[in-house]
C-alpha positions, 0 to 999 in steps of 0.5 A, spaced: 832 396 583 833 388 585 840 388 587 837 394 593 833 390 594 837 385 597 842 388 600 837 392 604 835 384 606 841 382 608 843 389 611 837 388 616 839 380 617 845 383 619 843 387 624 842 382 629 845 379 634 851 372 633 846 368 636 838 370 632 843 369 625 844 362 627 837 361 629 835 363 622 841 359 619 838 354 622 831 355 620 833 354 613 838 347 614 832 345 618 829 346 611 834 343 608 834 338 610 826 337 609 826 337 602 832 332 601 828 328 604 822 329 600 827 328 594 830 321 596 822 319 597 819 322 590 825 319 585 821 312 588 815 312 586 813 305 589 817 303 597 815 294 597 813 295 604 812 301 609 818 298 612 824 299 605 820 306 605 823 307 613 829 304 612 831 309 606 829 315 611 833 312 615 839 312 611 838 318 608 839 322 615 844 318 617 848 321 611 845 328 612 846 328 619 854 325 619 855 331 613 853 337 619 857 340 622 855 340 629 856 346 631 851 348 638 845 353 638 843 358 644 836 358 643 836 361 650 840 367 649 837 369 643 830 368 646 831 373 650 834 378 644 828 376 640 824 378 646 828 385 648 828 386 640 819 384 639 816 384 646 810 386 644 810 380 639 814 376 643 812 372 650 815 370 655 810 369 660 813 373 665 
């Protein structure tokens, strides 16, 4: 039963256009980056100053950015496709 629900969700995701899939994947990447930053700050419960905390965050972001593939998203195309799929829920201001 659980496997069937999971497959149904995967097939629903794959039914979207590739641009929309990339946007969803980007949202997961943002959440992953947030968790990396939280993990780093939680590992050190005390910082001698605000500057040391900011420096640690800067280094963590630098390391995370170095791992990114660098693909750019076509937000405009994805927005148009979402607006066509959900015209009531997505307002383009037209």
